[in-house]
Structures are given as C-alpha cells and as structure tokens.
C-alpha positions as CSV (number, residue, x, y, z in Angstrom):
1,M,64.6,128.1,105.4
2,W,67.8,129.6,106.8
3,L,67.0,131.9,109.6
4,K,68.6,135.3,110.0
5,K,72.2,135.0,111.1
6,G,72.1,136.7,114.5
7,K,74.9,136.1,116.9
8,M,75.9,132.6,118.0
9,G,74.9,131.8,121.6
10,T,77.2,130.5,124.3
11,E,76.5,126.8,123.5
12,S,77.2,127.2,119.8
13,R,80.5,128.9,120.5
14,R,81.3,126.1,123.0
15,V,80.6,123.4,120.3
16,L,82.7,125.2,117.6
17,E,85.7,126.4,119.6
18,V,87.3,123.0,119.8
19,V,89.5,123.7,116.7
20,W,93.2,123.2,116.4
21,E,95.2,122.3,113.3
22,M,97.6,119.4,113.9
23,G,97.5,117.0,111.0
24,A,97.7,113.3,111.4
25,R,97.5,112.6,115.1
26,T,99.1,110.0,117.3
27,G,97.4,107.5,119.6
28,S,98.3,109.7,122.6
29,D,96.6,112.6,120.9
30,Y,93.4,110.6,120.4
31,L,93.4,109.3,124.0
32,R,94.1,112.7,125.4
33,K,91.2,114.3,123.6
34,L,88.9,111.3,124.4
35,D,89.5,111.8,128.1
36,S,89.7,115.6,128.2
37,G,86.1,116.7,127.5
38,Q,82.8,115.7,129.2
39,R,80.4,113.4,127.4
40,E,77.6,111.1,128.5
41,V,78.1,107.4,127.8
42,W,76.1,104.8,129.7
43,I,77.1,101.1,130.0
44,A,75.7,98.5,132.4
45,G,73.8,101.2,134.3
46,E,76.9,103.3,134.8
47,K,77.2,106.9,133.6
48,I,80.6,107.8,132.3
49,T,81.5,111.4,131.6
50,R,85.3,111.6,131.8
51,N,88.4,109.5,131.3
52,V,86.6,107.1,129.1
53,S,89.7,105.4,127.8
54,R,90.5,104.3,131.4
55,H,87.2,102.5,131.9
56,P,87.5,98.7,132.0
57,Q,84.9,98.3,129.3
58,F,86.5,100.8,126.9
59,R,90.2,100.6,127.7
60,A,91.1,97.9,125.2
61,I,89.2,99.4,122.2
62,A,90.6,102.9,123.0
63,Q,94.1,101.4,122.9
64,S,93.4,99.6,119.6
65,I,92.1,102.8,117.9
66,A,95.1,104.6,119.3
67,H,97.4,102.0,117.7
68,L,95.8,102.8,114.3
69,Y,96.7,106.4,114.7
70,D,100.2,105.5,115.8
71,M,100.6,103.6,112.6
72,Q,100.5,106.9,110.7
73,H,103.7,107.9,112.4
74,D,105.6,104.6,111.9
75,P,108.6,105.6,109.7
76,E,108.0,102.5,107.5
77,L,104.3,103.3,107.0
78,A,104.0,107.1,107.2
79,N,104.2,107.6,103.4
80,Q,101.4,105.1,102.7
81,M,99.2,106.2,105.6
82,T,99.3,110.0,105.1
83,Y,99.6,112.7,102.4
84,V,100.2,116.4,102.4
85,S,97.2,118.5,103.1
86,P,96.3,120.9,100.3
87,S,95.4,123.6,102.8
88,S,97.8,123.4,105.8
89,G,100.8,121.6,104.3
90,E,100.7,119.2,107.2
91,R,100.6,115.4,106.7
92,V,97.0,114.2,107.2
93,G,95.3,110.8,107.0
94,L,95.3,109.3,103.5
95,S,91.6,108.2,103.8
96,F,90.8,111.9,103.5
97,L,92.4,112.1,100.0
98,E,90.0,113.1,97.2
99,P,91.2,110.7,94.5
100,K,91.9,112.2,91.1
101,S,93.4,109.1,89.4
102,R,93.3,105.3,89.6
103,E,96.7,105.6,91.3
104,D,95.1,107.6,94.0
105,L,92.5,104.9,94.5
106,E,95.3,102.3,94.8
107,K,97.0,104.4,97.4
108,R,93.7,104.6,99.4
109,H,93.3,100.8,99.0
110,K,96.8,100.2,100.4
111,M,96.2,102.5,103.3
112,M,92.8,101.0,104.2
113,K,94.1,97.4,103.9
114,T,96.9,98.2,106.3
115,W,94.5,99.3,109.0
116,A,92.1,96.4,108.3
117,D,94.9,93.8,108.6
118,Y,95.7,95.1,112.1
119,S,92.4,93.7,113.5
120,G,92.0,90.9,110.9
121,G,89.0,92.9,109.6
122,M,87.2,92.7,113.0
123,L,87.0,96.4,113.3
124,G,84.2,97.5,111.1
125,R,84.3,101.2,111.8
126,T,87.9,102.2,111.6
127,P,88.2,105.9,110.9
128,D,88.7,105.5,107.1
129,Y,85.1,104.3,106.7
130,L,83.4,107.6,107.4
131,N,86.4,109.6,106.3
132,S,85.7,108.2,102.9
133,D,82.1,109.2,103.0
134,L,82.8,112.7,104.3
135,M,85.4,113.1,101.5
136,A,82.8,112.3,98.9
137,L,80.1,114.5,100.5
138,A,82.5,117.5,100.6
139,S,83.6,117.0,97.0
140,A,79.9,117.4,96.1
141,S,79.4,120.5,98.2
142,K,77.5,122.2,95.4
143,F,74.8,119.5,95.7
144,F,74.1,120.5,99.3
145,G,74.2,124.2,98.4
146,R,71.6,124.2,95.6
147,K,69.0,126.0,97.7
148,D,71.4,127.8,100.0
149,P,75.1,127.9,99.3
150,R,75.9,128.1,103.0
151,F,74.9,124.4,103.4
152,G,77.5,123.5,100.8
153,E,80.1,125.6,102.5
154,N,79.3,123.9,105.8
155,V,79.9,120.4,104.4
156,R,83.2,121.5,102.8
157,K,84.4,123.3,106.0
158,Y,83.4,120.3,108.1
159,Y,85.5,118.0,106.0
160,E,88.5,120.2,106.2
161,F,88.0,120.6,110.0
162,V,87.8,116.8,110.5
163,R,90.8,116.2,108.1
164,E,93.1,118.8,109.6
165,N,92.4,117.6,113.2
166,D,92.3,113.9,112.2
167,L,89.1,113.4,114.1
168,L,87.3,110.0,114.6
169,L,83.7,109.9,113.3
170,T,80.8,107.7,114.2
171,H,77.3,108.1,112.6
172,T,73.7,107.2,113.3
173,L,71.1,106.6,110.6
174,I,68.3,104.3,111.8
175,H,65.0,105.1,113.6
176,P,64.3,103.1,116.8
177,Q,62.6,99.8,116.3
178,A,59.2,100.5,117.9
179,N,56.4,100.1,115.3
180,R,58.0,99.3,112.0
181,S,54.7,99.0,110.2
182,V,54.4,102.8,110.1
183,G,56.9,105.7,109.6
184,P,58.4,107.9,112.3
185,S,55.6,110.5,112.2
186,K,53.0,107.8,113.0
187,Q,54.7,106.4,116.1
188,S,52.9,106.7,119.5
189,D,55.3,109.6,120.2
190,P,56.4,111.7,117.2
191,F,59.7,112.4,119.1
192,L,60.5,108.7,119.4
193,A,62.7,109.1,116.3
194,A,65.0,112.0,116.3
195,R,63.3,115.0,114.7
196,I,63.4,118.8,114.6
197,E,62.0,120.3,117.8
198,D,62.8,124.0,117.1
199,K,64.8,126.3,114.9
200,N,66.2,129.6,116.2
201,D,69.0,132.1,115.5
202,E,71.6,129.8,116.9
203,G,70.7,126.6,115.1
204,V,68.3,123.6,115.0
205,V,67.2,121.7,118.2
206,I,66.9,118.0,117.8
207,R,64.9,115.7,120.1
208,G,64.5,111.9,120.0
209,A,66.6,108.9,119.4
210,R,68.6,107.1,116.6
211,M,70.3,103.8,116.4
212,L,72.9,102.5,115.8
213,A,76.1,104.4,116.5
214,T,79.1,102.0,116.4
215,L,82.2,103.2,118.3
216,P,80.8,105.8,120.6
217,L,84.4,106.7,121.6
218,A,84.5,108.9,118.5
219,D,85.2,112.6,118.5
220,E,82.2,113.5,116.3
221,I,78.9,112.1,115.1
222,M,77.4,112.5,111.7
223,V,73.6,112.2,111.5
224,F,71.8,111.3,108.2
225,P,68.6,109.5,107.3
226,S,69.0,106.0,105.9
227,T,65.4,105.3,104.9
228,V,63.3,107.1,102.4
229,I,61.8,110.3,103.7
230,R,58.4,111.1,102.3
231,G,57.7,114.7,101.2
232,T,54.7,115.2,103.5
233,S,54.6,118.0,106.1
234,E,54.5,115.3,108.8
235,D,57.8,113.8,107.6
236,L,59.8,116.9,106.8
237,P,61.0,117.3,110.5
238,Y,62.9,114.0,110.1
239,S,64.8,115.2,107.1
240,F,68.2,116.7,108.1
241,G,71.9,116.1,108.1
242,F,74.6,117.4,110.4
243,G,77.8,116.7,112.3
244,I,78.5,117.6,115.9
245,P,81.0,116.7,118.7
246,T,80.0,113.6,120.7
247,Q,80.6,115.8,123.8
248,T,77.7,118.1,122.8
249,K,75.3,118.9,125.6
250,G,72.2,116.8,125.6
251,L,73.8,114.0,123.6
252,K,73.6,110.6,125.3
253,F,74.9,107.2,124.3
254,I,73.4,104.0,125.7
255,C,75.7,101.1,125.0
256,R,74.8,97.5,124.6
257,E,76.3,94.8,126.8
258,S,80.1,94.8,126.6
259,F,81.9,91.9,125.0
260,A,85.3,93.3,126.0
261,E,87.1,90.5,127.9
262,E,90.1,91.0,130.1
263,S,92.2,88.0,129.1
264,R,93.9,88.1,125.8
265,F,94.7,84.4,126.1
266,D,91.0,83.4,126.5
267,H,89.6,86.0,124.1
268,P,92.3,87.3,121.7
269,L,89.8,89.3,119.6
270,A,87.2,90.4,122.1
271,S,89.9,91.7,124.5
272,R,91.1,94.1,121.9
273,F,88.4,94.8,119.2
274,D,85.0,95.2,120.8
275,E,84.2,98.5,119.2
276,Q,80.8,98.9,121.0
277,D,77.4,99.9,119.6
278,A,75.0,102.4,121.1
279,V,71.6,104.0,120.8
280,V,71.9,107.8,120.6
281,I,69.5,110.1,122.4
282,F,69.1,113.7,121.5
283,D,67.8,115.5,124.5
284,D,67.1,118.9,122.9
285,V,70.5,119.0,121.3
286,L,71.4,122.3,119.7
287,V,73.0,121.9,116.3
288,P,74.6,125.2,115.2
289,W,73.7,126.4,111.7
290,E,77.4,126.1,110.8
291,R,77.1,122.3,111.4
292,M,73.9,121.7,109.3
293,F,74.4,120.1,105.9
294,F,70.8,120.1,104.8
295,L,67.4,120.7,106.4
296,E,63.9,119.7,105.5
297,D,65.1,118.8,102.0
298,V,63.6,115.4,100.9
299,D,65.5,115.3,97.6
300,I,68.9,115.6,99.3
301,A,67.9,113.3,102.1
302,N,66.9,110.5,99.8
303,T,69.6,110.8,97.2
304,L,72.7,112.2,98.9
305,Q,74.8,109.0,99.1
306,E,74.1,108.1,95.5
307,V,74.5,111.5,94.0
308,T,77.7,112.4,95.9
309,G,79.3,109.0,95.5
310,G,79.6,108.5,99.2
311,I,78.0,105.0,99.1
312,V,80.6,103.9,96.5
313,H,83.6,105.1,98.6
314,M,82.2,103.5,101.7
315,A,81.6,100.3,99.8
316,H,85.2,100.4,98.6
317,Q,86.5,100.7,102.1
318,A,84.2,98.0,103.4
319,M,85.1,95.6,100.6
320,V,88.8,96.1,101.4
321,K,88.0,95.3,105.0
322,N,86.1,92.2,103.9
323,V,89.1,91.0,102.0
324,A,91.2,91.4,105.1
325,K,88.6,89.5,107.2
326,T,88.4,86.6,104.8
327,E,92.2,86.4,104.5
328,F,92.4,86.2,108.3
329,I,89.7,83.5,108.6
330,L,91.4,81.5,105.9
331,G,94.6,81.7,107.9
332,V,92.8,80.5,111.0
333,I,91.1,77.5,109.4
334,S,94.2,76.5,107.5
335,T,96.2,76.6,110.7
336,I,93.6,74.5,112.4
337,G,93.9,71.9,109.6
338,D,97.7,71.9,110.0
339,T,97.6,71.7,113.7
340,I,95.4,68.7,114.2
341,G,96.3,66.9,110.9
342,I,93.0,67.0,108.9
343,N,94.1,68.8,105.7
344,E,94.4,65.5,103.9
345,F,90.6,64.8,104.1
346,Q,88.7,65.8,101.0
347,H,85.8,67.3,102.8
348,V,88.2,69.5,104.7
349,Q,89.9,70.6,101.4
350,E,86.5,71.3,99.9
351,K,85.4,73.5,102.9
352,I,88.7,75.5,102.8
353,A,88.5,75.8,99.0
354,K,85.1,77.5,99.4
355,V,86.8,80.1,101.5
356,I,89.5,80.6,98.9
357,I,86.9,81.0,96.2
358,L,85.1,83.7,98.3
359,L,88.4,85.5,98.9
360,E,89.5,85.6,95.3
361,S,86.0,86.7,94.3
362,L,86.2,89.6,96.7
363,R,89.7,90.6,95.5
364,A,88.5,90.5,91.9
365,M,85.5,92.7,92.7
366,V,87.7,95.3,94.4
367,R,90.2,95.2,91.6
368,A,87.6,95.5,88.9
369,S,86.0,98.5,90.7
370,E,89.4,100.2,90.7
371,A,90.3,99.3,87.1
372,D,87.0,100.6,85.8
373,A,87.0,103.7,87.9
374,E,86.0,107.0,86.3
375,L,85.8,110.6,87.3
376,N,82.3,111.5,88.6
377,Q,80.5,114.7,88.1
378,W,82.4,116.3,91.0
379,G,85.8,115.4,89.6
380,V,86.5,112.6,92.0
381,M,87.9,109.3,90.7
382,T,85.2,106.9,91.7
383,P,85.4,103.1,91.7
384,D,82.9,101.3,89.5
385,F,80.0,100.6,91.8
386,K,78.7,97.4,90.0
387,P,81.3,94.9,91.4
388,L,81.2,96.7,94.8
389,N,77.5,96.6,95.0
390,A,77.5,92.9,94.1
391,G,80.2,92.3,96.7
392,R,78.4,94.1,99.5
393,N,75.4,91.9,98.8
394,L,77.5,88.8,98.6
395,F,79.6,89.0,101.7
396,P,76.7,89.3,104.3
397,R,75.2,86.1,102.8
398,L,78.4,84.1,103.0
399,Y,80.1,85.4,106.2
400,P,78.0,83.1,108.4
401,G,79.4,80.2,106.4
402,L,82.9,81.2,107.3
403,R,82.0,80.8,111.0
404,A,80.4,77.5,110.2
405,V,83.6,76.2,108.6
406,I,85.5,77.0,111.8
407,Q,82.9,75.1,113.8
408,Q,82.9,72.1,111.5
409,L,86.7,71.7,111.3
410,S,87.2,72.4,115.0
411,A,84.3,70.3,116.2
412,S,84.5,69.3,119.9
413,G,87.9,71.0,120.1
414,L,86.1,74.3,120.5
415,M,84.1,73.0,123.5
416,A,87.0,71.3,125.4
417,L,89.2,74.3,126.0
418,P,91.0,75.3,129.3
419,I,91.1,78.9,130.1
420,E,94.2,81.0,131.1
421,K,93.8,80.3,134.8
422,D,94.0,76.6,134.1
423,M,97.2,77.0,132.2
424,W,99.1,78.3,135.2
425,S,97.6,75.9,137.7
426,E,98.7,72.5,138.9
427,L,96.8,71.1,135.9
428,R,99.5,72.2,133.6
429,G,101.1,68.8,133.4
430,D,97.8,67.1,132.4
431,I,97.1,69.9,129.9
432,D,100.5,69.5,128.3
433,K,99.9,65.8,127.9
434,Y,96.3,65.6,126.9
435,Y,95.9,68.8,124.8
436,Q,98.8,68.3,122.5
437,A,98.3,68.4,118.8
438,K,99.9,66.7,115.8
439,N,102.1,69.6,114.9
440,T,102.3,71.9,117.9
441,S,102.4,72.1,121.7
442,S,99.3,72.1,123.9
443,E,99.6,75.8,124.7
444,E,99.8,76.8,121.0
445,R,96.9,74.5,120.1
446,I,94.8,76.0,122.9
447,R,95.7,79.6,121.9
448,L,94.7,78.8,118.3
449,F,91.4,77.2,119.3
450,R,90.6,80.1,121.7
451,L,91.1,82.4,118.7
452,A,88.8,80.2,116.7
453,W,86.2,80.3,119.5
454,D,86.3,84.1,119.5
455,I,85.3,84.1,115.9
456,A,82.9,81.1,115.7
457,G,81.3,80.7,119.2
458,S,81.7,83.7,121.5
459,S,79.4,86.7,122.0
460,F,82.0,88.8,120.2
461,G,81.8,86.4,117.2
462,S,78.0,86.4,117.2
463,R,78.0,90.2,117.2
464,Q,80.4,90.1,114.2
465,E,78.0,87.9,112.3
466,L,75.0,90.0,113.0
467,Y,77.0,93.1,112.2
468,E,78.1,91.7,108.8
469,R,74.5,90.6,108.0
470,F,73.2,94.1,108.3
471,F,76.4,96.1,107.5
472,F,74.7,98.1,104.8
473,G,71.1,97.4,105.8
474,D,68.5,94.7,105.4
475,P,69.9,92.1,102.9
476,V,66.5,91.6,101.3
477,R,66.0,95.4,100.7
478,M,69.6,95.6,99.5
479,A,69.0,92.9,97.0
480,G,65.9,94.7,95.8
481,N,67.8,97.9,95.4
482,L,70.5,96.0,93.4
483,F,67.8,94.5,91.2
484,N,66.1,97.8,90.5
485,W,69.4,99.7,90.1
486,Y,71.3,97.3,87.9
487,D,71.0,97.9,84.1
488,K,69.8,94.5,82.7
489,Q,68.6,95.9,79.4
490,P,71.7,95.1,77.3
491,Y,71.4,91.4,78.3
492,K,67.7,91.3,77.6
493,D,68.3,92.8,74.2
494,R,70.9,90.1,73.5
495,V,68.3,87.4,74.3
496,K,65.7,89.0,72.0
497,K,68.3,89.2,69.2
498,L,69.1,85.6,69.5
499,L,65.4,84.6,69.6
500,H,64.9,86.4,66.2
501,Y,68.3,85.6,64.6
502,E,66.6,84.5,61.4
503,E,65.2,88.0,60.9
504,E,68.7,89.5,61.5
505,D,70.3,87.1,59.0
506,G,67.6,87.7,56.4
507,H,66.8,84.1,55.7
508,K,65.4,80.9,57.3
509,E,66.9,77.5,57.3
C-alpha cells in the first residue's frame, strides 16, 4: 500500500516547510499567517488569494478568531487557557491537552467555556473543537499504524505540529449532494466526490469535491469520511484521511453568501461571528505521504472516531458550547422580559422556564460525562459518552424552540426596529419618545431587540438554526445510531424479572 519512499518533490517540500515552533500564538500571529501565504477562496464571484483578513466579508470573523488567540495571553486567563508542552516546554493551547485525570477534563471544560462565552456560543468551530479531535486521534496513533506504522507516526507528528504552532483547523467530511440515492462511485462522474486519482512517490493525488468546510480562514484542513465506506473495489478510492495546509496548490474554497454585516448596532452577532461555510474542491491536490493518516482502509474509515474516542471529545466540546449558547439566549429573553415588563405573565414565565430546564439538563449531562469519565484503551481520560450522546441528540431538536421563544416574547417589537442610520438622523427625537421601554431608554431597547433579531430573524440566525440541526449529522440517522448503540439490555432484563416475580420469589399469592 505504501509506495517506495523516494525523494519528496518540490511541491511536497513546499507544503511541509511551513514549520516553526512558537507555542500559543497571539491574534497578530494568526492574522499575519492568514495574510502571508497564497490561497484560493471564492466569495460572491470574487477570487481572493492574499490578505484575506482585510477583505470586507472576512475582516470581522478574522478579528474575532484573533481575539480568541489573544485571550491565551491575557495575564488573568493564561493559566486556564494554556499548559506547558511536553515536547518544547513552551505554553500551548489547553485544548491540545491529553487528559489523564478528571481534573484535566475539568481544565479543558473551563478553557472551552471561556472561548464559547466570548461569542455567546455562536461560533461553532472555534479551534478547540478540532484540536480535541486531533488530540484523540494522536493518542490512538497505534490504531492508524496497524498495517503500516508510518501512518500512526504521521498522525502523532501532525498533532505535535499543529499543537506547537497553535494552528487553526477546519475539516470536510461530506460528499456533494448530487444523487443521494446512490454512493459516490455510482454518481454520473466518479470524481464528483473527492477520491484518489493517483498515487506516486511523492504522495496521493486527490480530485473532486467535499462539503462542508466551516471557517475556511483556517491554517489547515483535515479530510475524513463521515459516511460508511463499503469495502468494494469501487468504493476504496474514497477511503482516506489526511491533513494539509489550506494554502495547498489546487485546493479551492467556494463560500456561501456572506452574512457578515458592517453595522454592529444593527447586527451585533453577524457583524462579528459569521464564520463562513464552504465547499472544498480538490483540483488534483497532492497530499504528501507524511500527511496521510490512512489510505484505502475501510475498517479505519468506518470506525476511527469511535475507536479513538474522537467523537466523544468533540461532543464534550460541543456540549460545553451548547451550554454557553443556551445561557446566552436565556440572558437575552430574560432581559427582553425585564425591558418591556412582561415577566409577570404566566405564559412568559412558562416559556422562560423551558429554557431554564434545557440549560440545567445540558449542564447535568456535561457534568455526568466528566464525573463518570474513565481511561480509554489509549490511556486518555475520556468522558462518559452516554450523556453526551443524548445531549448531542437533544440540543438540535430543541434549539429551534429557543429562537421561537424570542419571537413569541418580542412579537411585533422585532419587526418595528429602526436601524443605526435612523438613530443619528433628525428622527432621533421621535425615536426617543416612541421607542422607549418600561425599564430602559429607547436606544438600549432597540439595541436589545436588534440582538434578538440577529438570533431569531436574520439570515445569520437562520444559518445558526440550520447549523445546529445538522451539527453532528442527520438527526434521524443520529437517533438511529443512538438507538442501536445504547445498551438497553439491563432495563429489558429488569422488566422480564418483574413480569416473573413469582418465580423468583418461589411462591404465588
């Protein structure tokens, strides 16, 4: 399977030479690297190759990500955001930490919550999400090296490379939505979905497309399958896993319509946290052998997240994010109630109580997963997946209801909103008089309701709902996986025992 080593070609050397050890980086470090290299990002018909962070559609999200990195250097936060690297001795991001104890899990939790709170949980792909996955994959490097130890070495070295340089990862998993009634090999073009085009001394050539890569302003992209790969010769070319720079030659990102708004007054969330989503095209992209994690191995492709514990650690991070998001929305609707004087109505109290119930349920699930954590076969302290798995099935079903509560409590107040330009026009006197609220000024009321609109009514808010619905995949398929995975036998045995209690007792009444 692994071709003879040979010498790496020019392109392979170019991909791998971007290596420098620096530890936890600052926001300026991130922006400098983002703008320094040449990449291919398309948005609204425009091709962007350099200075991405200065582009109007990406400037705000680049600054928000930079702020996350700056938090690692805040004197009051540094100890909870970073730890000492076991290889370099530099302080690196704590989301790379391989937890060995429940205390380590609590440290990871605290760090992840700090980042999630910054955006009110509106950033779904902060660096800690995929850092957590990569950490788990690297801890299970022997799993990848079963047939060839070099694959296992690649995973471990890649983790250390990303950790020591504090790189930002995105990933892409899903085949394009063309003909979903058949697999990738049966499409009208077998290269519609990204697949192996060639293998040579330098590496593996990939051609085709994948969706959906969130945050294309990342430094690196990891590529794995998300659907079951069949073991036929026709399907093997779609079985691979690797990580490469987003600046790799032949790699193209086609972004959706931007929801990034200029005015923070009108769109306090969209103006800062539109993290973008993109389809990724591989135009004969060369992946060096040193960046391959597995190749044409159906067993690894179909089991890697479960066996390594990657899905558990990603779910742990996502559930912490969901707690932050629910807390934020509870704060918004509670403030709306205070502002317009509706908190005394029972139907309002009932709606807000439902949000409180969801919040405390999510918190309990996360806490239970950490309290019942155990060392896995790779020596990593791993949260109990049962409550996390239930939580990642629960939140997508209930998140649309959080938006609905905002709509119900705000009612026409969401529709009758001036914009920033109105606020500083000759209308200001009328606005101050007619937009006042019971407990605040007209300006504060309008700011609050514009925030509510960004969650409950705007394009940004609608994308958030769609994103949460399918965060881990099709909810129906996820429910089926939960049903088939969950051990129900002890509870069935209990029922059988009760049905035949007289036989257990040895007598009949």
